[in-house]
N, C-alpha and C positions, 0 to 999 in steps of 0.2 A: 403419531403415525396418521399420514394423510388418508383422505376417503380412498383414492386410487391405491394406495400401499394396502388398506384393508381390503379392498375387492379382490386384489391379487392373491393377499393369504388365504382369503376364503375359497378362492379357486384351487389354489395349491392344497389345502385341506381337503376339499371335495374330492380332488382328482386322485389324491393319495388313498383315501378311503375306498374308494371305487377300484383303484389298481390292486389294492391288498386283497379285497373281495374276490376280484376276477380271477387272481392267481390261484386263490383257496378253493375256487369253483370246480369240481369234478367234471368239467366238459371240454371239448375239443372243437376242432373243425371250424367252419365258417361262422358259427354262434359266437364262438370265442374271440376271433378275430374282428367280428364287428362290436363286440363289447368292449374291447380293448380300445377301438375308435371313440369311444364316449370320453373317458378320461383325458384321451390324447387330445381332442379337440377341445375340451373344456379348458385344459392348461396350457395349449399351445396355439390356438386359434389368432392370437394377434401377432406372434411369430411368422405363421405361416401368410397371414394377411399383409405382414411389413414386407416380407421376401418377395411376395407378388407384386405390391405396390412400388417398391424399389426398382424391380426389373423392369415393369412398364414404364418407369422414368429412366431407365438406362443406367440405374446404379445397382449393378448384380451383385458384386462380391462384398458382402458386409457378413456380420455375424448372424442375421437372420437367415440369410441365404444358405449359410453354413449348417446351420441346425435343422433349416428344413429338409436339405438334401440329404442330410445324414439320417434323419428320422423317417423320412418318406422311404428313401433305399431301405432302411431297416425293416420296414413294413412289407416292402416288395419282397424281400428274401425270407419273410416268415419269422423275424425275430422282432414280436410285438412287444414282449415285455421290455426289451432293451429301447424299443422306439420311446415307449411311453416314461421310461425311467429316465432316458436322456433329457426328454423335454420338461420332466418334473424338477431334476436338479436344475437346469437351466434356469428356469423360473425362479426357484429357490435363490440362486445366484444372483438373478436381477433384482429380486426383491432386497436382498441384502445390500446390493450396491445403491439401490434407491434409498433405503433408510441411511445409509453412509453418507450419502450426497446431501440429504436432508439435514444431517446434524453438521456437516461442512459449511452447507449453506447459512446455517443460523448464526455460525459465528461472524458473518458480514450482513446478515439480512437486519440486524438489529438497527443497522444504519437507515434502512428504508423507514423506519418509525421517526425518524427526525423531522420530517416534513408533516407540519400541521394542518388539520383539514379545513379550519376556520379561523378567523381572525377577527376582532373587535375594534372596527374602524371608526373614528369621530366624523360623523355627518350631521350637519343641522343641528349641531348643541348636544348630540346624544350618541352613544356607542351602539352601532349596528353590527351584526354579524355578516361578513363577507367571505369570499373565497380567497385564499393567498393570492392568487393569480390577479385579483382585480384591485390590489393596492398600489397606489400610485406614488412616486416619490414626493416627499412632503406631507403624505398623510399622518395623523396621530392615531397610535395604535395602543388600545389597552391591553396589557398582558397580566392576567389575575397570576396569583400563586399557583404554581402545579402546571401552568400552560406553558408550550414552547413559543419563543420568539419567532415570528412568522418570517420577517424579512431583516435585513441588517439595518440598523439605524443608531440615532441618539438618543438616550434618555433625557425627556423633558420634563420629568415628574416623578419623584418617588425615589426609594432607596431600597435595595434589596440584595439578597445572594441569589447569584447566577450559577447555575449547574451547567459546566463547561464540558463534561465527561463525554458525552457523546461524540463532541467535535474535536476535543484535544487530546482525551485520554487522562487528562487531569482528574483525580478524585477529590481534590479539594475545591469547594465553592469559591467563587470568586465576589468580592463585594463591590457593587456598582450602583453610581447615583447619577444626578444630573450633570449632563455634560460627558459622560462616559460612552463609548461606543459599544455597542453589543451586536453579535451576529446571530443570524437565524439558526435555528435546530438546537440552540440552548434553552434550558428550563429555568424559568423564574421561579424560585423557591419560597421566600418568606413574606413578600409584601407586594402590592399593586404597583405596577410602574407604567408611565405613559412613555412610548416611545416614537419618535419622528422617524419615518421611513426615509433611508439615504439611497435605497436601490430597489428595484422592482423584484418580485419575487423570481422572474426567470434568471436574474442576474446575481441573485443574493448566493452567499456562501452555501447555504443548504443545497442548492441545486447545483453548483459546481461539484460539490462532494459526492452527490448521487450521480452525476454523470461519470465522475471518475470511477467509481464503483462499479456502475453498470457496464462501462466499456473496457473494464480491465482485462476481462477473458479475451477480447480481441487481438489484444497485443501479446502474441504468442512467443515464448523463448526456442531455442534451438532444440531443447529435448520434446516440448509438444511438438514443433513442425517436424522433429525426426518420426515421431510416432505416427503422424499423419500421414509422411512419405512411406513409412514401412508398411502401414497397414494397405496402402494402395497397391504395393508391389507383393508382399507377404501373401496376401489372401489368394490372388489367383495362381500364385506359384503353387500353394499347397492344394488348391483344386487340381491342376495339371499332375502334380505327384500322388494326389489320391488316384486320380484315373489311371496312372502309370501302374501301381500298386493293384490295383482292380484286374487289370486286362493283360499285363506283360507276363507276370509269374505264370499264370494258367496256362499260358502257351506252352511252357515247358514242364510244367509240374501237374497241370490240371488242377481239379476243384475250384471252380469258378466263384461257389458260394462262400467259401473259406476266404479266399482273397477279397472278393467284395465287402464282406463283414470288415476285414481289416482295414480296408478304404475307408468305409464309413466310419469306423473308430477313428481312423487317422484325421478325418475331416472335424469330428467332434472335438479331438484334441487341440487342433490347429486354431480354433478360435482364438484371435487376439485380445479376448474380454480384458484380461488382467491388465495389459499394457494399456489399452485405449479409455480403460476407466480410471486407474490408480494414478496416470501420470497426469492429467488435467486436475484430478481430485487432490493431489498433492500441491500442486501451485494454488489451487482455490484455497486450502486449508492455511497456507503460507501467506497468501494475500490477507484472508481473515485474521489470521494470529497478529499481523502487522496493524491491521485496521483497529483491533481492539486496544492498541495502544496508542493510537491517534497518528499513526503513518499509513499515509494512502499511497499505494503503488499502483502505477496504472498499467502494469501487465507483468507475466511472468518472466519475460526476458531482462525485466530490471532486478528482479530477486537473482537471477543467473549473472548480472552485471556486479551485483554485491557480493556474490559469493566468488568472483574472480577478482574483487577488488586488491590491490597491493599498495596503492598511493590514494590519500585524501588530501585534497586541496581545498582550503577554507578561506572564506572571506573574515574580516576582523569584527568590523563594528556590528553588532546584533547578531553575530554569531558565536566568537568568542567571548565577546564582551557583551556587557548589558544593554549597550547603545545609549547610555544615560551619561550625560557628562557632570562632572561634580568637580568641586575643589578638592584637590588632593595634597597640596603643598602651598606654602607661603612663607616669606621671610619678614612680615610686618603686618601685625594684626591692624593696626591703625589704616594702612593702606589697603586691607580687605573691605574695612567698613565703608571707606571713601569710594573705593572702587563698586561696592555693592549699591550704593545710593545713587551713583549715576547710571550704572548699568540696568538699574530697573526700567530706564526709560528706552531701552534697546528689547527689540525681539528675536535679535542673534542667538543660537544656543547656547554658545559660550558666555554672552553677556547673562543669560538666564541663569546659568550655572553659578557665576560670580554673584548675582544679585540673590540668590537662595541660600549663599554661603554665611549670611550674616542677618540678623534681625535688626541691627542697628540702620537706621536711615538718617541722614544729615540733609539739611535743606539746601538744594543744588538750583541754582540759577543759570539762564544763557545756555541750558543744554543743546548741544547739536552732536548730530551723528556724522562721522565721514566715512561712507560704506567701504568696506574692505579694510578699514585702517583701524577706527575706535570712534571714541567719544571725546569731548571736552565741554567743560562747562566751569562755574565759579561755585567755591564753597567757604562760606565766612571770609568772603573777599578774597580767596585765593584761587588762582587759575590751576585747574585740574586736568590733566590729559589721562586717559586711560585707553590702552591699545596694544598692538602688536608693536615689535622692536623697532622695525621700520618707522613706523608713526611717530615714536617718541624722538628718535634720531633726527628725523625730518625737522621736527621742531626745536632742535639743538640740544636734547637731553642723551647723556651719555648712559647707557644701559650697562649696570655691573653685574647683575643678578640673572638668574636663570628663571625660567617660567613660559607661560602661554600669553599671559595679558601683565603689561607693566603699567605702573603708576608714577606720574610725576606730579609735584606740587610746587607751583611757583618756578618752574622751569628745573627743579632739582628731582633726580631719581628719588623715589620714595621707598619702591619696592616691587617684588615680582608674585605672582600668583600663577601656580600650575592647575590648569583645568584638563582632566583626561577622563576617559572611559575607564571601567575597571572590568576586570575579567571576571566572568561567571564563577560562582563558587565550586562548580563540578566540571570545569573546563579541563584542568590538568588530569583529573582522574579519568574523564573520557577519554583523553588522549593516549593514558596508560592503557585502558580497555580496549581501544583501536590497536595497540602495538600486541597486546595479547590475544586478539582476533585475527593476527597475521599480517596486519599492515605495516609494510616495511617504513613508509613517511608519511607524516603528517606535515603539510606545508602551508604557509599563510601567505595570501597575495593581498595588499592593501594599497591604497592611495594615501595612507598616511605617511607623516614623515618618519626618517629613520629612528628619532628618539622616541616617538610615541608607539611605533611599531615594536622596536626592541625590547620595551618593558612588557609589552603584551607576550612577546615570543619566549622570554625569559620564564615568565609566570606561568604560562599554560604549559612549557615543557615540550615545545615544537621542535622539530629535525630540521627545518630549513624556513627561511621568510624571504620575502621580496616586497619592498617598500616602494613609496612614491610613484604608484603605477597609476596611468590614465586606463579608462575601460578598455580601449582597443590593446595596450599594453599587457592587460591581464589576460586576454585571449591569446596573444602571441607566448606569453610565458607559459600558460597551461598547455599550449601545443609543444612546447620545449620539453616540459615536465613528462606528458604523455609519452613521447618519444623515447625518453629514458626508462619509464616504468616498466617492471617486468611483468606486469598484469594490466587490469583495467584501471581507470582512474574517475574517482567521484569528485565532484565538486560540490561542496557544501557552503550555500550563502543565504541571504536575506530574501532573494527571489525578486525584489524590486529593481534595484540598480545593476543586478549581476545577469540579466537575462541573456547576453551574448555569450558568458562563460557557462551558464548553465546549460545552454545548447550545445556548446563545442565539447562538454566532458563526454565522455562513456556512460555516465550516469548523473544527471543534476539533479540535486536534491535541495528544495526551497524549505527554509524552516520558520517557524515562527509567522506563517504566510497566511493567518486566518483573514479571511476577506480581499486578499490581494490577487486579483486577476491575473496579473502579470506573473506571479510567482506559479498559479496552476497551469498557465499556458506553456511556460516556459521549461518546466522542470518535468522530470520523469517519476520522481517520489516527493510527495509534500508531507513534511511534518507540521500538524497541526498546532504546535506550539514551540517553543524557542527552546527547547531542552536538548543541548548538544549530546547527551547520553544515549537519546532515541539511535544516534548513528551505530554505535556498538552493538546495541540491542538488535537493531535491523539487520546487520550484518550475520549475527548469531542465527538470527530467524532464516535468512536467506540460506545459510550454509546447510542448517538441519534439514530445511525443505530439498536442497538439490541431493543431499546424501540420501534422503528417503527416496527420490526419484530414482538416482542410480541404482539404489538396492532392488526396488521394484524391477527395473528394466534387466538388470543382470540375472535376478531369479526367474522373472517369468520366462526369458528367453532359454535360460540355460535347462529348467524343468521341461519346457515345451519340446526343445529339441531331444532330450532323453527320451521322454514318453513317446514321441513321434517314432524315434528309431526302434524302441520296443513295441510298438503297436505294428509298425510294418515287418518286423520279424515274428510276430506272431505271440511275444511274451505280454503282452497287455490286451484284454479284450474291451468291449465297448463300456461294460460297467467300470472296469478300471480307467478307462480313457475320460469317462465322464466325471470320474471322482478327481482325476489329476486337472482336468480342466476347471471345474468350479472349485475345488482346492486350492488351485495356485490363484485365483482370482479372490477367494476370501481372505487368504494369506496377505496379498497384496493389498486390499482395501484396508485390512486391520492395520498393516504396517502404514498405510498413509493417514490413518485415524490419528496417528502420533501428533501430526501436525496441529491438531486441535488442542493439544495438552501444552502447546509453546506459550 
C-alpha cells in the first residue's frame, strides 16, 4: 500500500470513529451539526476542493461535483448523518479503486525496472561507472553477473547465460558468446561479458519498449472512447433530472424537503464511477497480461481489433518458418561434398546452407562466383559448376533432377540439392489454436516460388496461400482479403521487410522483432520473440478483456438505471443509494481484477 493510500485509510478510520461517536452522543441542535462537520471535512476535504478547483477551470460535471452537491445539499436540509455517511463510503470506494489500480499497474510496471541506472564503460584502459545515456556507439561495456545489459550491442569477450524473460517472456536463458548480438534490458546471469555498443541508449530496445508501454494508454479503443463521451453527456443530464425531481413534484404534491432528499440521493446514485474506473482498468489489465508474455500492445484499440479478428494473414519466412536455410534433400552424396567445397567461398545464404551440409572439403582451384547464377572452379583437374538450373543450361548441361542447387562435373549433370527453410515445430498447432479461437481463415502471403510455398502451406495446415508476390503485390492481395473477410484482418510478419503490409492491415503484428526499429514503428502489436503461438494466446487475452469490459458496462448501466428509478419514486433513500453506487463500483472493479489472472 502506498503512502497516499495509507493516509486515506487513516482518514477513513478516524472519520468513522468520530461519526459513530457523534451518532451515539445524546445531544442535538447546532452543536451536533458542528460536530458532524468534523468527520465530514476530515474524510471529504479533497473531494470538495477537487470540485471547486474543477469548477474554476470550467470542468463542472464530474464525480467530485456530484458528491459535493449531494452531501452539501444533505447538510442544508438537515440530513447530517447521511452527508457524512455518503462521503465515507465514497472514499472507501475510492481507496478500493486505488488499490485495484495499483495491483493492475504492477502487472506491467516491472517493465520499468528493465532500464539499468549505471553502466561500466571502458575509458583510458579501465572501466568507469557512467549513466547509460552517456554511452556512445563503439564503447566497450563490462556487464557483470546479475547486471542488466544497458544498450544493444555485440559480445566481444566472454561467454554467459542471458536472461531475456523481461524482454521476450521466455523463461529459459539463452547462451551467448563472442560475436552474438545482445539487447538492452536482458540480465547477464553466469559470467562477466564485454559488449560493444551498437546503439545509443535513446535508440536501444529497452527505451523503445518503455515508450510503447508508457504510450499504450493514449490509444483508446471504442469502448474507452464511448465511456469518455458517455460521461460528458450523462453527468449534465442527471443533474438536470435531479433538479426536476427536486422542484417539479412539490408543485403538485408539496413536501419540498422529501423531494429534495430524493434528488440528492438521485445524484449520489448517478455517479458513473464504476464505468469510468472499470473500463480503462480492464484494458490496462489486459495489456499488462499480454506484456508478461512478451507481447507489447500499443493501445486498447488493438486489443479490440484482435477480439474482432476473423482472418489472419501471415508472412512465411521467419514467421511460419525458422528463417534458417538448410539442405533437406539430395540425389548424390558425392555431389553434395563437391558443392559444399566450392560454396564455402560464397557468402550467399543458399551457398552457406550447402557448405554447412558436409564436413568434407576438397581442394578447389580457380574459384569464381557469377552473381545471381552460381560458382565455378576446378577440383582434381575436373571443371565444376554449382548453381541454379539456368546457369547449368547456359553452359550446355542438361538438368534432369529436382532441387534448388545443381552440380555439373566436366560438363555432365552430377546431382541436385534441395535447400529450403523448414516449418517451426509449433506452427501447425498454432494454426489449429487460431481456428479454435474463432479465426475463419489463416492465409499465407510470400514472395517464394510455388514449390517452396506449397510445402510450407501443406505442413502448417493453412487455409489459403498466395506465392511469388512482390512487396507491392502483397499489399494489393491483403486489401482483397480484407474486403472478403467477415471481421477484422490481422497481418503477422517479421516486421523488417513487411512494413507496408503491417501498416495496411487492421492490426499489424511484428514478431521476433527484438531490436528492430522498423518493426516497432510499423506494427500495432510487437511479439518480442518469434513464437507464433503467442497469436492465439493474445487473441484469448483480448477476448476475455473485452468480455469483462462489456459485462461491466451492461451491469453498471442496468443497476444505475434501476436504482435511479427506485430513488426518484421514493423506494430507495440516500443510505441505499450510496450502497448501490459504491457496491456497483466495487463489483465492477472486482470483475476487472480478473484480467490480472490471465
